[in-house]
C-alpha positions as CSV (number, residue, x, y, z in Angstrom):
1,M,126.2,106.7,111.9
2,R,126.0,107.3,108.2
3,E,124.0,104.9,106.1
4,P,125.9,103.0,103.8
5,Q,124.9,103.5,100.2
6,I,123.9,100.2,98.9
7,D,123.7,99.0,95.0
8,Y,120.8,96.8,95.2
9,A,121.1,96.0,91.1
10,A,124.5,94.7,91.9
11,V,122.9,93.1,94.9
12,F,120.0,91.6,92.6
13,H,122.8,90.0,90.3
14,A,125.0,88.3,93.5
15,L,121.8,87.0,94.7
16,P,122.5,82.9,95.3
17,G,120.3,80.9,93.1
18,M,118.4,81.3,90.3
19,V,116.4,84.2,89.9
20,A,114.6,86.4,87.4
21,L,112.1,89.7,86.9
22,L,109.4,89.5,84.4
23,T,106.9,92.2,83.5
24,P,103.0,91.2,84.0
25,D,103.1,90.4,80.5
26,L,105.9,87.8,80.8
27,V,108.7,89.2,79.6
28,Y,112.1,89.0,80.9
29,A,113.3,92.0,82.3
30,D,116.5,91.0,84.2
31,A,118.1,87.9,85.7
32,N,121.0,87.5,88.1
33,E,124.1,85.9,87.3
34,D,122.9,82.8,88.7
35,F,120.2,82.5,86.6
36,L,121.9,83.1,83.4
37,R,124.3,80.5,84.4
38,L,122.1,77.3,85.2
39,A,119.8,78.0,82.8
40,G,122.4,78.4,80.0
41,R,121.7,81.4,78.4
42,T,122.9,85.0,77.8
43,R,121.3,88.2,79.2
44,E,120.9,89.1,75.5
45,Q,119.1,86.2,75.1
46,L,116.5,87.2,77.8
47,L,116.4,90.4,78.5
48,G,112.7,91.7,76.3
49,R,111.7,88.5,75.6
50,Y,108.6,86.4,76.5
51,I,109.7,83.8,78.7
52,F,108.5,80.9,76.7
53,D,109.9,81.9,73.5
54,V,113.3,82.0,75.4
55,F,112.3,78.2,77.1
56,P,109.8,76.4,75.2
57,E,108.3,73.5,76.4
58,N,109.7,70.1,75.2
59,P,107.9,68.5,72.1
60,N,108.7,65.3,72.5
61,D,107.1,65.4,75.6
62,P,102.8,64.8,75.1
63,A,102.3,65.0,78.6
64,A,104.2,67.9,79.4
65,T,102.3,70.4,81.6
66,G,105.4,72.8,83.1
67,M,104.6,75.8,80.4
68,R,100.8,75.6,81.6
69,E,101.2,75.4,85.0
70,T,104.1,78.1,85.0
71,R,102.4,80.4,83.2
72,A,99.4,79.9,85.4
73,S,101.1,80.6,88.4
74,M,102.8,83.4,86.6
75,L,99.3,85.5,85.5
76,R,97.8,84.5,88.9
77,V,100.8,86.7,90.4
78,A,99.8,89.9,88.2
79,A,96.3,89.4,88.8
80,T,96.0,89.5,92.7
81,G,99.8,90.5,93.8
82,E,100.3,87.6,96.0
83,R,103.0,85.3,96.2
84,D,102.5,81.7,94.1
85,T,104.6,78.7,95.3
86,M,104.9,75.6,92.8
87,A,104.7,72.4,93.8
88,L,107.7,70.5,92.0
89,L,107.5,70.9,88.5
90,R,109.6,69.1,85.6
91,Y,110.5,71.8,82.9
92,D,112.7,70.1,80.3
93,I,115.2,72.5,78.5
94,E,116.8,72.7,75.5
95,D,120.7,72.5,75.3
96,P,121.6,75.5,73.6
97,E,124.8,73.7,72.0
98,R,122.5,71.0,70.9
99,P,119.4,72.1,69.2
100,G,116.6,70.0,69.1
101,H,118.2,67.7,72.2
102,W,116.4,68.3,75.2
103,V,117.5,68.0,78.7
104,E,115.0,66.8,81.6
105,H,115.3,69.3,84.8
106,F,113.1,69.6,87.7
107,W,112.2,72.6,89.5
108,S,111.2,74.1,92.7
109,P,109.7,77.5,91.7
110,V,107.9,80.5,93.7
111,N,106.9,83.5,91.9
112,A,106.3,86.7,94.0
113,P,105.1,90.3,93.3
114,V,107.1,93.4,93.0
115,P,104.9,96.2,93.3
116,G,105.1,99.8,91.3
117,P,104.8,103.3,92.9
118,D,101.2,102.7,92.6
119,G,100.8,99.5,94.6
120,R,100.4,97.7,91.3
121,V,102.5,94.6,90.3
122,A,105.0,96.0,87.9
123,L,107.7,93.1,88.3
124,I,107.3,89.2,89.1
125,A,110.5,87.8,90.7
126,H,111.0,84.4,89.6
127,R,113.1,82.4,91.6
128,V,113.5,78.6,91.1
129,E,115.6,76.0,92.6
130,E,116.8,73.4,90.3
131,V,116.5,70.1,91.9
132,T,117.0,67.8,89.4
133,E,120.4,66.4,91.1
134,L,117.9,65.5,94.0
135,I,115.6,63.9,91.9
136,H,118.3,61.6,90.0
137,A,119.7,60.5,93.3
138,R,122.3,57.4,92.4
139,G,123.5,54.7,94.6
140,G,126.8,54.3,95.6
141,T,127.4,51.7,92.2
142,G,126.9,54.4,90.2
143,G,123.6,53.6,89.2
144,K,120.3,54.7,90.5
145,S,119.1,53.0,93.6
146,N,115.9,51.5,94.4
147,R,114.9,53.6,97.4
148,A,116.2,56.7,94.9
149,R,113.7,55.5,92.3
150,V,110.9,55.2,94.9
151,L,111.8,58.5,96.7
152,E,111.8,60.2,93.0
153,A,108.6,58.4,91.8
154,E,106.8,59.1,95.3
155,L,108.4,63.1,95.3
156,Y,106.9,63.7,91.9
157,T,103.6,62.3,92.5
158,R,103.0,64.0,95.6
159,S,104.0,67.2,94.2
160,R,101.8,66.7,91.5
161,E,98.6,65.7,93.2
162,L,99.9,68.6,95.8
163,Q,99.6,71.2,92.3
164,E,96.2,69.5,91.1
165,V,94.1,69.9,94.6
166,N,95.6,73.2,94.8
167,E,94.1,74.5,91.4
168,R,91.0,72.4,92.2
169,L,90.7,74.4,95.3
170,R,92.0,78.0,93.7
171,R,88.6,77.0,91.3
172,A,86.4,76.3,93.8
173,H,87.0,79.3,95.8
174,A,87.0,81.5,92.5
175,R,83.5,80.0,91.7
176,E,82.5,80.6,95.5
177,R,83.7,84.4,95.3
178,E,81.6,84.6,92.0
179,V,78.1,83.2,93.2
180,A,78.6,85.2,96.6
181,L,79.2,88.5,94.9
182,A,76.2,88.0,92.6
183,L,74.0,87.2,95.6
184,Q,75.1,90.5,97.4
185,A,74.4,92.2,94.4
186,A,71.0,90.9,93.9
187,M,70.4,92.0,97.6
188,L,71.7,95.0,97.5
189,P,69.1,97.6,96.8
190,A,70.2,99.4,93.5
191,P,70.9,103.6,93.9
192,M,67.7,105.1,94.1
193,P,67.0,109.1,94.5
194,V,65.8,109.9,98.2
195,G,63.8,112.7,97.2
196,H,65.0,115.8,96.0
197,H,68.4,115.1,97.9
198,R,71.6,113.7,96.6
199,A,73.1,110.2,97.5
200,A,76.0,107.7,96.5
201,V,76.4,104.6,97.6
202,R,79.4,102.1,97.1
203,Y,80.4,98.9,97.7
204,R,83.8,97.6,97.3
205,P,84.4,93.6,97.6
206,A,87.7,92.3,99.5
207,V,90.5,91.3,97.3
208,G,91.1,87.3,97.4
209,A,88.1,84.6,97.1
210,L,88.0,84.0,100.6
211,N,87.2,87.6,101.8
212,V,83.9,88.1,100.5
213,C,81.9,89.0,103.6
214,G,78.7,89.9,104.3
215,D,78.4,94.2,104.5
216,W,75.3,95.8,103.5
217,Y,73.7,99.6,103.1
218,D,70.0,100.4,103.2
219,L,68.3,104.1,102.5
220,V,64.4,103.5,103.3
221,D,61.7,106.2,102.3
222,L,59.5,106.9,105.3
223,P,56.5,109.7,105.5
224,G,57.1,113.2,105.1
225,D,60.8,114.3,104.4
226,R,62.4,111.4,105.9
227,I,64.4,108.5,105.1
228,A,66.1,105.8,107.0
229,V,69.9,104.8,106.2
230,A,71.7,101.7,107.6
231,V,75.0,99.7,106.9
232,G,75.7,96.6,108.6
233,D,78.5,94.1,108.5
234,V,78.1,90.3,109.2
235,V,80.7,88.3,110.8
236,G,82.2,85.9,108.6
237,H,83.1,85.1,104.9
238,G,81.3,83.7,101.7
239,L,78.1,82.6,100.8
240,E,77.1,82.2,104.4
241,A,78.0,86.0,105.4
242,A,76.1,87.3,102.2
243,G,72.8,85.2,103.3
244,V,72.9,86.0,106.3
245,M,73.3,89.3,105.1
246,G,70.1,89.3,103.2
247,Q,68.1,88.3,105.6
248,L,68.8,91.0,108.4
249,R,68.8,93.8,105.6
250,S,65.5,92.8,104.5
251,A,64.2,92.6,108.1
252,L,65.6,95.7,109.5
253,S,64.4,97.6,106.4
254,A,61.3,96.3,107.0
255,A,61.0,97.2,110.9
256,A,62.4,100.8,109.5
257,R,58.9,101.2,108.3
258,V,56.8,100.7,111.6
259,A,59.1,101.9,114.3
260,D,59.3,104.9,115.8
261,G,63.0,105.5,116.0
262,P,66.3,103.5,115.0
263,A,66.7,102.0,118.7
264,R,63.4,100.5,118.3
265,A,64.5,98.8,114.5
266,L,67.4,97.8,115.8
267,E,65.7,96.2,119.0
268,A,63.4,94.0,116.4
269,L,66.4,93.6,114.4
270,G,68.2,92.0,117.3
271,L,65.1,89.9,118.0
272,Y,65.1,88.8,114.7
273,A,68.8,87.8,114.7
274,R,68.6,85.7,117.5
275,H,66.6,83.1,115.2
276,V,69.0,83.4,112.0
277,E,72.2,81.3,112.4
278,G,75.3,83.2,111.6
279,A,74.2,86.5,112.8
280,E,75.8,86.4,115.8
281,S,78.2,89.4,116.8
282,T,76.6,91.3,113.5
283,T,77.2,95.2,113.6
284,V,74.7,97.7,112.2
285,V,73.6,101.2,112.1
286,K,70.9,103.1,111.7
287,T,69.9,106.8,111.1
288,Y,66.6,108.5,110.8
289,I,67.1,111.3,108.9
290,D,64.2,114.0,109.2
291,W,64.4,117.5,106.6
292,D,61.4,119.0,108.1
293,T,62.8,118.8,112.1
294,H,66.7,119.4,110.3
295,T,67.2,116.1,112.8
296,L,69.4,113.3,112.8
297,T,68.8,110.4,114.9
298,Y,70.6,107.2,115.1
299,S,71.4,103.9,116.9
300,S,74.4,101.8,116.9
301,A,75.2,98.1,117.4
302,G,78.8,97.9,117.8
303,H,79.4,99.6,114.7
304,P,81.8,102.7,113.6
305,P,80.4,105.8,114.3
306,P,78.4,108.1,111.5
307,L,80.4,110.9,110.6
308,L,78.5,114.6,110.1
309,L,80.3,117.1,108.4
310,H,79.4,120.9,108.5
311,P,79.4,123.4,106.1
312,D,81.9,125.3,108.1
313,G,84.0,122.3,107.7
314,T,83.9,120.8,111.2
315,V,83.1,117.1,111.7
316,T,81.4,115.5,114.9
317,F,81.3,111.5,115.2
318,L,77.7,110.4,115.8
319,D,78.6,108.4,119.1
320,Q,76.4,109.0,121.4
321,A,74.3,106.2,120.9
322,T,76.3,102.7,121.0
323,D,75.6,99.4,122.1
324,P,76.5,95.6,121.6
325,P,76.3,94.1,118.5
326,L,73.6,92.2,117.9
327,G,73.2,89.0,120.0
328,A,76.1,89.9,122.3
329,R,73.1,90.4,125.5
330,P,71.7,86.4,126.6
331,E,68.5,88.8,127.5
332,H,66.6,91.8,125.4
333,V,67.6,95.4,126.2
334,P,65.8,98.4,125.1
335,R,69.0,100.1,122.9
336,P,70.1,103.7,123.6
337,Q,69.0,106.6,120.6
338,A,70.4,109.8,120.3
339,S,69.8,113.1,117.8
340,T,71.2,116.0,116.7
341,A,70.7,118.8,114.8
342,F,71.8,119.7,111.1
343,V,71.8,122.6,108.8
344,E,71.2,122.3,105.0
345,G,74.7,121.7,103.4
346,A,76.1,119.6,105.8
347,T,77.2,116.1,105.0
348,L,76.3,113.1,106.7
349,V,78.9,109.4,106.1
350,L,78.1,105.8,107.0
351,Y,80.1,103.1,105.9
352,S,81.5,99.5,107.2
353,D,84.6,98.9,109.0
354,G,87.0,97.8,105.9
355,L,87.2,101.9,105.4
356,I,89.0,102.4,108.5
357,E,90.5,99.4,110.0
358,R,93.8,97.9,109.0
359,R,95.3,95.2,111.1
360,D,98.6,97.3,112.5
361,E,97.2,100.5,113.5
362,D,94.4,101.4,116.3
363,I,91.2,102.3,115.1
364,D,91.2,105.9,116.2
365,T,93.5,106.4,113.5
366,G,91.6,104.9,110.7
367,L,89.1,107.3,112.3
368,T,91.0,110.6,111.7
369,R,92.5,109.2,108.4
370,L,88.7,109.0,107.5
371,A,87.7,112.6,108.8
372,D,90.8,114.2,107.4
373,S,89.2,112.8,104.2
374,L,86.0,114.0,104.1
375,V,86.8,117.6,105.2
376,R,89.5,117.8,102.3
377,H,87.2,116.4,99.3
378,G,83.8,117.9,101.6
379,R,82.5,120.2,98.7
380,A,82.5,117.5,96.3
381,R,79.7,116.4,95.1
382,P,78.2,113.0,96.7
383,E,78.9,110.8,93.9
384,A,82.8,112.6,93.2
385,L,82.6,112.4,97.1
386,A,82.5,108.6,97.5
387,D,85.3,108.3,95.1
388,A,87.7,110.2,96.9
389,L,86.8,108.9,100.0
390,L,87.7,105.3,98.7
391,A,90.6,106.1,96.6
392,D,92.3,107.6,100.1
393,L,91.3,105.4,102.7
394,L,91.6,101.6,100.8
395,P,95.0,100.7,100.3
396,P,96.1,100.6,96.4
397,T,96.6,96.7,96.3
398,G,93.0,96.1,97.1
399,N,91.1,95.7,100.2
400,T,91.1,92.7,102.5
401,D,87.6,93.7,103.9
402,D,84.3,94.4,102.2
403,T,83.6,98.1,102.5
404,A,80.4,99.9,102.4
405,L,79.7,103.2,102.1
406,V,76.6,105.8,102.3
407,I,76.8,109.2,101.6
408,I,73.8,111.8,101.9
409,R,74.0,115.7,101.2
410,L,71.8,116.9,104.0
């Protein structure tokens, strides 16, 4: 059966209810027929104009907050790409037939992002439902009943309180995100040379105030032409996860300097993690690189496997020494360890699950996507390769989980 050809522009203009489209600069791009009719404006009066030039705030109401709250909501949608449902809003409109005469209006607005081809917010869909008649409900005598007056006052007061609470929560969450990111940045090591070898590190925090997590990476110089590399992921969000991350990263960095291999280093970290609240179920992979013997030795505590790209373009998943995450066993058990040879010019990639996992996909799909991208860009230098992998694998609208990435040219 042939699919019908849908004129989406016609559908938009016929939508019931008031809907307008604005640019991220809050300039009208379009409006449906109900919006024009109920707002009392023509298309020419709207399109290409700044929203608050068309609908300025009532200058006779010193307590008016509608413009500030509407603007904040729309800019938040443009910045985050997330829908924002506003509380009941009073926003008076000037009568176009009687300049200087303002008519009281109450609205229930919702602002939603419309992504463009690049995934960024291209437009803001602004849907408003006028609830003035509900607020001004009248009794049977033609005057406003006591019950209607009480209902109006209660509804309006509760909605303002809800708006204020939501705004305080947003500010608190934004502040917590800033502090968590600053804490993580302070505890993660700065990019450093690994002898004469080339390496690149990346950390990408999750979008959204509540999603900053505890991913980390670490590189440790060892005696001889050797280094130890680790990537880990603490369960949880915010400041608590960032604090646990700092403790575990420091402990593993110290253990790597005295342990005779990655398995022993993870065993020491596991014993330490038992005394750190919030460290349970942390995943981490540890790899020792020995350029004298051209050998990789690795051990994983429930972490996604590192990838080894060979000069011939083939990829090996280092998944032969995988054990449960930290704290998953009630008793201490020695962890497994495996080794594999590498040739000069190979590339080692360690990462956290934010790079590959999607809620609607099997993890093998993400691993295949990473391997394909690695093969496609594998000849690039580590810095360029790191950027290419992030561009290929992270969603254009922003990652919902933290991502740590380490790339070393062997």
